[in-house]
C-alpha positions as CSV (number, residue, x, y, z in Angstrom):
1,M,11.8,-35.0,-1.7
2,N,8.7,-33.3,0.2
3,N,7.2,-30.5,0.0
4,Y,9.2,-28.5,2.3
5,E,12.6,-29.6,1.1
6,I,10.7,-28.8,-2.6
7,I,9.5,-25.2,-1.8
8,R,13.1,-24.4,-0.1
9,N,14.8,-25.1,-2.6
10,F,12.6,-23.3,-5.3
11,I,13.5,-20.2,-2.6
12,A,16.5,-20.7,-1.9
13,S,16.9,-20.5,-6.2
14,N,15.0,-17.1,-6.5
15,T,16.1,-15.4,-4.4
16,Y,18.6,-13.0,-4.2
17,K,18.8,-13.0,-0.4
18,D,20.9,-15.2,2.3
19,V,19.7,-18.1,3.1
20,K,21.8,-20.2,5.4
21,A,18.7,-19.6,7.6
22,L,15.8,-20.3,5.4
23,N,14.0,-22.7,8.5
24,E,9.8,-23.5,8.0
25,T,8.6,-21.5,9.8
26,T,11.1,-17.8,8.3
27,L,8.2,-15.9,7.5
28,I,9.2,-14.9,3.4
29,F,8.1,-11.6,2.7
30,K,8.4,-9.9,5.6
31,E,12.3,-11.1,5.7
32,G,12.2,-9.9,1.7
33,L,13.1,-13.3,0.3
34,F,10.2,-12.9,-2.0
35,D,7.9,-10.0,-3.6
36,S,5.0,-9.9,-5.2
37,M,6.5,-11.2,-8.4
38,G,8.2,-12.8,-6.7
39,F,4.5,-14.6,-5.4
40,I,3.1,-15.0,-8.8
41,M,6.4,-16.6,-9.2
42,L,5.5,-19.5,-6.4
43,I,1.7,-19.4,-7.5
44,D,3.2,-20.7,-10.4
45,F,5.5,-23.3,-9.5
46,I,3.1,-24.4,-6.7
47,E,0.5,-25.4,-9.4
48,Q,2.8,-26.9,-12.0
49,Q,4.4,-28.9,-9.4
50,F,1.9,-29.6,-7.8
51,G,-0.9,-30.1,-10.1
52,I,-3.2,-27.7,-7.2
53,K,-4.8,-24.6,-8.6
54,T,-5.0,-21.3,-6.5
55,S,-8.4,-19.7,-6.3
56,D,-8.7,-16.4,-5.8
57,E,-9.6,-17.5,-1.7
58,D,-6.5,-19.0,-1.2
59,L,-4.7,-15.6,-2.3
60,I,-4.1,-15.1,1.8
61,E,-1.1,-14.2,3.6
62,K,-1.5,-17.5,5.8
63,N,-0.9,-19.2,3.2
64,F,1.9,-18.2,2.1
65,E,3.3,-16.2,4.3
66,S,6.1,-19.5,6.0
67,I,7.8,-22.8,4.0
68,K,5.0,-23.6,7.0
69,A,2.6,-22.6,5.7
70,I,2.8,-23.1,2.4
71,S,2.9,-26.7,2.3
72,A,0.2,-27.4,4.3
73,F,-1.4,-26.1,1.8
74,I,-0.5,-27.6,-0.3
75,D,-1.9,-30.4,1.6
76,S,-4.9,-29.2,2.3
77,K,-5.5,-28.1,-1.7
78,I,-4.8,-32.6,-2.6
79,Q,-6.4,-34.4,0.2
80,N,-9.1,-31.9,-1.6
81,K,-8.9,-32.0,-5.2
């Protein structure tokens, strides 16, 4: 399973919204799939699943606005380990 599938499955399993149209560019927070608590769960999941640490500087919208952005963020953190 690739990053996209892992993240999509996590989001789909942890939201009450309809995820039929969830794709790599869906704006997760703007479309109400996750709120601030969902964001905290997402960060924890990413750190555990991929063995990376997020810093305060990482916690910006462009890194987490969509599955595509999250996958790119994970890839960059893994490459810079």
